C-alpha positions as CSV (number, residue, x, y, z in Angstrom):
1,M,58.2,34.9,78.7
2,I,58.7,33.7,82.2
3,H,58.9,29.9,82.9
4,G,59.3,27.7,85.9
5,T,58.0,24.7,87.6
6,H,55.7,24.8,90.7
7,R,56.2,22.0,93.3
8,Y,53.4,20.9,95.7
9,P,54.8,20.1,99.2
10,P,54.4,16.6,100.7
11,M,51.9,17.8,103.3
12,D,48.4,16.4,103.4
13,R,46.5,19.4,104.9
14,V,46.2,22.6,106.9
15,I,43.5,22.9,109.3
16,Y,42.7,26.6,110.4
17,G,40.3,28.1,112.8
18,V,39.3,24.7,114.3
19,P,39.7,24.2,118.0
20,L,42.8,22.0,118.8
21,A,40.9,19.3,120.4
22,E,38.6,18.9,117.5
23,A,41.3,19.0,114.8
24,L,43.6,16.7,116.7
25,A,41.1,14.0,117.4
26,E,40.4,14.0,113.6
27,E,44.0,13.9,112.5
28,V,44.9,11.1,114.9
29,S,42.1,9.1,113.8
30,R,42.8,9.8,110.0
31,L,46.4,8.8,110.3
32,D,45.4,5.8,112.6
33,A,48.2,6.6,115.0
34,K,48.7,4.3,117.8
35,A,51.7,5.8,119.6
36,V,52.0,9.6,119.4
37,Y,55.0,11.3,120.9
38,V,54.5,14.9,121.9
39,M,57.0,17.5,121.8
40,A,55.8,20.7,123.5
41,S,57.0,24.0,124.7
42,G,58.2,23.9,128.4
43,T,56.1,26.9,129.2
44,L,52.9,25.5,127.7
45,N,53.5,22.3,129.5
46,R,54.2,23.9,132.9
47,E,51.8,26.9,132.9
48,T,48.7,26.2,130.7
49,D,46.2,23.4,130.2
50,V,47.1,22.8,126.6
51,I,49.1,19.9,127.1
52,E,46.6,18.4,129.3
53,T,43.9,18.8,126.5
54,V,46.4,16.9,124.3
55,R,46.7,14.2,126.8
56,R,43.1,13.9,127.0
57,V,42.4,13.7,123.3
58,L,45.3,11.1,122.8
59,G,44.3,9.0,125.8
60,N,46.1,5.6,125.5
61,R,47.7,6.6,122.3
62,L,50.0,9.0,124.0
63,A,53.6,7.6,123.9
64,G,55.4,10.2,125.8
65,V,55.8,14.0,126.2
66,C,59.0,15.8,125.8
67,A,59.1,19.5,127.0
68,R,62.9,20.0,127.0
69,I,63.8,21.4,123.8
70,G,66.1,24.4,124.2
71,A,66.2,27.5,122.0
72,H,67.7,26.9,118.5
73,T,67.2,23.3,118.8
74,P,70.3,21.9,120.5
75,R,71.4,18.6,119.1
76,T,71.7,17.0,122.5
77,D,68.0,17.7,123.2
78,V,67.2,16.2,119.7
79,V,68.9,13.1,120.1
80,A,67.7,12.5,123.6
81,A,64.1,13.0,122.4
82,A,64.7,10.7,119.4
83,N,66.0,8.0,121.7
84,E,62.7,8.3,123.9
85,A,60.5,8.3,120.8
86,R,62.5,5.3,119.4
87,A,62.0,3.3,122.8
88,A,58.3,4.1,122.7
89,N,57.9,2.8,119.2
90,A,56.3,6.2,118.3
91,D,54.5,6.1,114.9
92,L,53.6,9.8,114.9
93,L,55.1,13.0,116.3
94,L,53.1,15.9,117.7
95,T,54.5,19.2,118.1
96,V,52.8,22.2,120.2
97,G,55.0,25.1,120.5
98,G,57.2,27.4,118.5
99,G,60.1,27.1,116.0
100,S,62.5,25.1,118.2
101,V,60.0,22.5,119.0
102,T,59.0,22.3,115.2
103,D,62.5,21.8,114.0
104,A,63.2,19.4,116.9
105,A,60.4,17.2,115.4
106,K,61.8,17.2,111.9
107,M,65.3,16.2,113.3
108,V,63.6,13.4,115.5
109,G,62.2,12.0,112.2
110,L,65.5,12.2,110.7
111,C,67.3,10.5,113.5
112,L,64.8,7.7,113.7
113,S,65.3,6.9,110.2
114,N,69.0,7.2,110.1
115,D,70.0,5.3,113.3
116,V,71.2,8.4,115.0
117,A,71.4,7.7,118.6
118,A,74.3,10.2,119.6
119,P,74.7,13.9,118.8
120,E,78.0,13.6,116.9
121,R,76.4,11.2,114.4
122,L,74.3,14.0,112.9
123,D,77.6,15.4,111.4
124,R,76.9,12.9,108.5
125,F,73.8,14.7,107.6
126,R,74.4,18.4,107.9
127,A,74.4,20.7,104.9
128,V,77.7,22.0,103.6
129,I,77.9,25.4,101.9
130,T,80.8,25.5,99.4
131,A,83.0,28.4,98.8
132,D,80.8,29.4,95.8
133,G,77.7,29.4,98.1
134,K,76.2,26.2,96.9
135,T,74.4,23.8,99.4
136,E,75.5,20.1,99.5
137,R,73.3,18.0,101.3
138,P,74.5,14.4,102.1
139,P,72.0,11.6,101.3
140,S,69.8,10.3,104.1
141,R,67.0,7.8,104.5
142,P,63.6,9.4,104.3
143,P,61.9,9.9,107.7
144,L,59.2,7.4,108.2
145,V,57.7,8.8,111.4
146,R,56.2,12.1,110.4
147,S,54.5,15.0,112.4
148,V,51.3,17.0,112.9
149,D,52.4,20.5,114.1
150,V,50.4,23.0,116.1
151,P,52.5,26.2,116.0
152,T,52.2,28.9,118.7
153,T,54.4,31.4,116.9
154,L,54.5,32.8,113.4
155,S,58.0,31.9,111.9
156,A,56.4,29.4,109.7
157,G,58.9,26.7,110.0
158,E,56.2,24.1,110.1
159,F,55.6,24.6,106.3
160,T,59.1,23.8,105.2
161,A,61.2,20.5,104.9
162,F,64.3,22.1,106.5
163,A,65.3,22.3,110.1
164,G,68.0,24.3,111.8
165,C,69.8,22.4,114.7
166,T,72.6,24.0,116.8
167,D,75.7,22.0,117.5
168,T,76.3,23.5,120.9
169,A,80.0,22.0,121.0
170,R,80.9,24.4,118.2
171,N,78.2,27.0,118.8
172,V,77.0,26.8,115.2
173,K,73.5,26.3,113.9
174,E,73.4,23.9,110.9
175,S,70.8,23.1,108.2
176,F,69.3,19.6,107.6
177,G,66.8,18.7,105.1
178,H,64.8,16.0,103.4
179,P,61.4,16.5,101.7
180,L,59.6,14.2,104.1
181,M,60.8,16.3,107.0
182,M,57.9,18.3,106.3
183,P,55.0,17.5,108.6
184,L,52.0,15.6,107.4
185,A,49.4,18.4,108.7
186,V,49.4,21.7,110.5
187,I,46.7,22.8,112.9
188,L,46.3,26.7,113.0
189,D,44.2,27.4,116.3
190,P,44.5,31.1,117.3
191,A,43.4,30.2,120.7
192,V,46.6,28.2,121.5
193,T,48.7,31.4,120.7
194,V,47.2,33.5,123.5
195,H,49.7,31.7,125.8
196,T,52.7,32.9,123.7
197,P,54.7,35.8,125.1
198,E,53.7,39.1,123.4
199,W,57.2,39.7,122.1
200,L,57.6,36.2,120.7
201,F,54.4,36.3,118.9
202,L,55.0,39.7,117.3
203,S,58.7,39.2,116.5
204,T,58.1,36.0,114.9
205,G,55.4,37.9,112.9
206,I,58.3,40.2,111.6
207,R,60.1,36.9,110.7
208,A,57.2,36.0,108.5
209,V,57.2,39.6,107.0
210,D,60.9,38.8,106.3
211,H,60.0,35.6,104.4
212,A,57.4,37.4,102.3
213,V,59.7,40.4,101.7
214,E,62.8,38.6,100.6
215,D,60.8,36.3,98.4
216,L,59.1,39.2,96.5
217,C,62.5,40.8,96.2
218,S,64.4,37.6,95.5
219,I,66.7,36.8,92.5
220,N,64.2,34.0,91.3
221,P,60.8,34.9,92.4
222,T,57.6,32.9,91.1
223,P,54.2,34.1,90.2
224,F,52.6,32.0,92.8
225,S,54.8,33.0,95.6
226,D,54.5,36.7,94.5
227,G,50.7,36.4,95.0
228,A,51.0,34.6,98.5
229,S,53.6,36.9,99.7
230,L,51.6,40.1,98.9
231,Q,48.6,38.8,100.6
232,A,50.8,37.7,103.6
233,L,52.2,41.2,104.1
234,R,48.5,42.7,103.9
235,L,47.3,40.2,106.5
236,L,50.3,40.6,108.8
237,A,50.5,44.5,108.4
238,A,46.9,44.6,109.7
239,G,46.8,41.5,112.1
240,L,50.0,42.2,114.2
241,P,49.0,45.8,115.5
242,A,45.6,44.5,116.0
243,V,47.0,41.8,118.4
244,K,49.4,44.4,119.8
245,A,46.3,46.5,120.7
246,D,44.0,43.6,121.8
247,A,45.9,40.3,122.7
248,A,42.3,38.6,123.1
249,D,41.4,39.4,119.3
250,L,41.3,35.8,117.9
251,D,40.4,36.8,114.4
252,A,43.6,39.0,114.4
253,R,45.6,36.2,115.6
254,L,44.3,33.8,113.0
255,N,45.0,36.4,110.3
256,C,48.6,36.5,111.4
257,Q,48.6,32.7,111.4
258,L,47.3,32.7,107.7
259,G,49.8,35.4,106.7
260,S,52.5,33.3,108.2
261,W,51.5,30.4,106.2
262,M,51.3,32.4,103.0
263,S,54.7,33.9,103.6
264,I,56.4,30.5,103.0
265,M,55.1,29.6,99.8
266,G,58.4,30.7,98.1
267,S,60.4,28.6,100.5
268,Q,58.6,25.6,99.3
269,N,59.4,26.2,95.7
270,G,63.1,27.2,95.9
271,V,62.8,31.0,95.9
272,A,66.0,32.1,97.2
273,K,66.2,34.4,100.2
274,G,68.6,37.3,100.8
275,A,71.1,38.6,103.5
276,S,68.4,39.3,106.3
277,H,67.8,35.4,106.5
278,G,71.5,34.7,106.0
279,I,72.9,36.9,108.6
280,G,69.9,36.0,110.9
281,H,71.0,32.5,111.0
282,V,74.4,33.4,112.2
283,L,73.0,35.7,114.8
284,G,70.8,32.9,116.0
285,G,73.6,30.2,116.4
286,A,76.6,32.5,117.4
287,A,74.9,35.1,119.5
288,H,71.7,33.5,120.5
289,V,69.4,36.2,119.1
290,P,65.9,35.0,118.7
291,H,64.7,34.3,115.2
292,G,62.2,37.1,115.2
293,Y,64.5,39.6,116.6
294,T,67.1,38.8,113.9
295,S,64.6,40.1,111.3
296,C,63.7,43.1,113.2
297,V,67.1,44.3,113.5
298,M,68.5,43.3,110.0
299,L,65.5,43.4,107.4
300,P,65.3,47.1,107.1
301,H,69.1,47.6,106.6
302,V,69.1,44.6,104.0
303,L,66.3,46.4,102.2
304,R,68.2,49.7,102.1
305,F,71.3,48.0,101.0
306,N,69.4,46.2,98.1
307,Q,67.2,49.0,97.0
308,P,69.4,50.1,94.0
309,V,69.1,46.5,92.4
310,N,65.4,45.7,93.2
311,G,63.6,49.1,93.8
312,E,60.5,48.2,91.6
313,R,59.9,45.2,93.7
314,Q,60.4,46.8,97.0
315,K,57.5,49.3,95.8
316,W,55.3,46.2,96.1
317,V,56.4,45.7,99.7
318,S,55.6,49.2,100.7
319,E,52.1,49.1,98.9
320,A,51.3,45.7,100.7
321,L,52.2,47.1,104.0
322,G,50.0,50.3,103.4
323,H,52.7,52.8,102.7
324,K,53.1,53.1,99.1
325,D,54.7,56.6,99.4
326,K,57.4,55.3,101.7
327,A,60.6,53.2,100.9
328,A,60.2,49.5,101.9
329,G,63.1,49.8,104.5
330,E,61.2,52.6,106.2
331,A,57.8,50.9,105.9
332,V,59.2,47.8,107.7
333,A,61.1,49.8,110.2
334,E,57.9,51.6,111.0
335,L,56.0,48.5,111.6
336,I,58.7,47.2,113.8
337,A,58.6,50.4,115.9
338,L,54.7,50.4,116.1
339,L,55.0,46.7,117.7
340,G,57.5,48.0,120.2
341,L,60.2,45.6,118.9
342,P,64.0,46.0,119.1
343,A,65.6,47.8,116.1
344,T,69.4,47.4,116.8
345,L,71.9,44.6,117.4
346,R,72.7,46.4,120.8
347,D,69.0,46.0,121.7
348,V,69.2,42.4,121.3
349,G,72.4,41.7,123.3
350,V,75.0,41.4,120.5
351,K,78.5,42.6,121.7
352,P,80.7,44.7,119.7
353,E,83.5,42.0,119.8
354,Q,81.2,39.4,118.1
355,L,80.7,41.5,114.9
356,D,83.7,40.3,113.0
357,A,83.0,36.6,113.7
358,I,79.3,37.0,112.7
359,A,80.3,38.7,109.5
360,S,82.8,36.0,108.7
361,G,80.4,33.2,109.7
362,S,77.5,34.8,107.5
363,M,79.8,34.2,104.4
364,H,79.2,30.4,104.9
365,D,75.4,30.8,104.8
366,R,73.7,30.1,101.3
367,W,71.2,33.0,101.6
368,V,73.9,35.6,101.8
369,H,75.3,34.4,98.4
370,T,71.7,34.8,96.9
371,N,71.3,38.2,98.2
372,P,70.0,40.4,95.4
373,R,72.9,42.9,95.5
374,K,76.2,40.9,95.5
375,I,77.8,40.6,98.9
376,D,81.5,40.0,97.9
377,G,82.9,39.3,101.4
378,A,82.8,39.6,105.2
379,P,83.7,43.5,104.9
380,A,80.3,44.0,103.3
381,V,78.4,42.0,105.9
382,R,80.4,44.0,108.5
383,A,79.0,47.3,107.0
384,L,75.3,45.9,107.3
385,L,76.1,45.0,110.9
386,D,77.5,48.3,111.7
387,A,74.4,49.9,110.1
388,A,72.2,47.8,112.4
389,W,74.4,48.4,115.5
């Protein structure tokens, strides 16, 4: 008999298919926010009218705009934003952008509640991975300034209570977490995503596929996340090619957003990921590979590696992707190719001389230690990297 506990996340609501201006006005009023500090994608701020719409909706409730968060959420950028938000007495954070901006708002909330005013002070709160793969998180005061997130990509970080933040001094992406780092609300407006570069939207869609796949094939799946992950794969398998074919198809874009949301249900309930996520974290921090691309180049190979131990569950992946007669690794690889996304480490700029360090660093990521087929050391990771080369 299966058993377990389902935990509902500390999030009020998800609003989907409602125009940004309408949904934002309702949320700010509902939360009675007086000073909203906006964290936005630099491209959206410079090249579109989206942030002007936000300014108009907020009016005198606008406490400031930060459009300077770098890729992989550098510590320096996070702390600079936190210091601005603190000086403005912000009582709500609003993000409009991709995963780096989303994670930055979580980190700003952590900084504000824990008196972090300099990058090195974040050392006290980063997660530590022990030699046996366990994650130890130092205690921290709960974030009191929460966020409303308007994502423009599909990596789904807005639905979790964890953030990745890069220590640029050591070139390492670290994990931070607290239950109340999760946003209060998420607004899914497909019209906002039309400004996202095609490669970024589609590749983060593969990141969402990665979430759903590794949850389905996990060492500790749950009935709730199984159902959500299967529907996520169905929505993404149909929606992503439709967006590739017609960038103006808002219904397809919304289906992708809904699939992204459903793909993260396992993460909200402690379902362990595998080596695609674990190696991907290190590729991002050490080799500056975008999140979506890490899934494109690693997920098919990790599935092939794991097939001997979870082949029955991999059949579910194939069926949900519409290819029940193909191996899951091949079905995922075919979707990646259909979208015109990179398939090798060479394609994403990883150098041969980086592979040993990436393999070694991956052994310090918790998800490598929960991969369904045991990875017993850096040589096994190096073999996966060589397969993806």
